[in-house]
C-alpha positions in Angstrom: -14.9 7.8 11.1 -12.7 8.1 7.9 -11.0 4.8 7.0 -7.3 5.2 6.2 -5.6 3.2 3.2 -2.1 2.9 2.3 -1.4 2.4 -1.4 2.2 1.0 -2.2 2.6 1.0 -5.9 5.7 2.0 -7.9 4.1 2.8 -11.1 3.2 6.7 -10.8 0.1 6.7 -13.1 -1.4 3.8 -11.3 -0.5 5.0 -7.9 -2.4 8.4 -8.9 -5.2 6.6 -10.4 -5.7 4.4 -7.3 -5.3 7.4 -4.8 -7.7 9.6 -6.7 -10.4 6.8 -7.0 -10.1 6.0 -3.3 -10.2 9.6 -2.2 -13.3 10.2 -4.4 -14.9 7.4 -2.4 -14.3 9.3 0.9 -11.1 7.3 2.2 -7.9 8.9 3.7 -5.1 7.7 1.3 -1.4 7.7 2.0 0.9 6.5 -1.0 4.3 5.1 -1.1 6.5 4.2 -4.1 8.8 1.6 -2.7 9.1 -0.7 0.4 11.3 1.4 2.7 8.5 4.2 2.3 5.7 1.7 2.6 7.1 0.6 6.0 7.5 4.0 7.2 4.0 5.2 6.2 2.5 2.0 7.5 4.2 2.6 10.9 3.4 6.2 11.1 -0.4 6.2 10.0 -1.4 2.6 10.8 -4.0 2.2 8.0 -7.1 0.2 8.1 -6.1 -1.3 4.8 -3.0 -1.8 2.5 -3.0 -2.2 -1.3 0.3 -3.7 -2.1 2.0 -4.1 -5.4 4.4 -7.0 -5.5 6.9 -5.6 -7.8 8.8 -2.7 -6.2 12.1 -1.2 -6.8 13.7 -1.9 -3.4 11.8 -4.9 -2.1 9.8 -8.0 -3.3 6.1 -7.4 -1.9 6.3 -10.9 -0.5 9.3 -9.7 1.5 7.1 -6.8 2.9 4.1 -8.9 3.8 5.3 -10.1 7.4 6.8 -6.7 8.0 3.6 -5.0 7.3 1.4 -7.9 9.1 3.7 -7.3 12.2 2.2 -3.9 12.6 -1.4 -5.5 13.6 -4.3 -7.1 11.9 -4.3 -4.9 8.8 -6.1 -6.4 5.7 -3.7 -6.4 2.7 -4.9 -6.5 -1.0 -2.1 -7.6 -3.3 -1.9 -6.2 -6.8 0.4 -7.8 -9.2 1.0 -7.8 -13.0 3.1 -10.9 -12.6 1.8 -13.8 -14.6 2.2 -16.5 -11.8 
């Protein structure tokens, strides 16, 4: 069984690096560059794991957490360059 991971990251370079590295490890990877896309992709694919950036152009990652958690018990790893 191939595990599905959703990467939510607005930085195109980091998004590409994460996608490529996870795919090379055998994961099926979907990507989203903003909060609206993340919600849509999460609902469409129901991933096994979400890697979530907190700083997105249209949503704060903290706002997305309850929405994404409402889809089921999907583990979420938070990525952030914030100092706090």
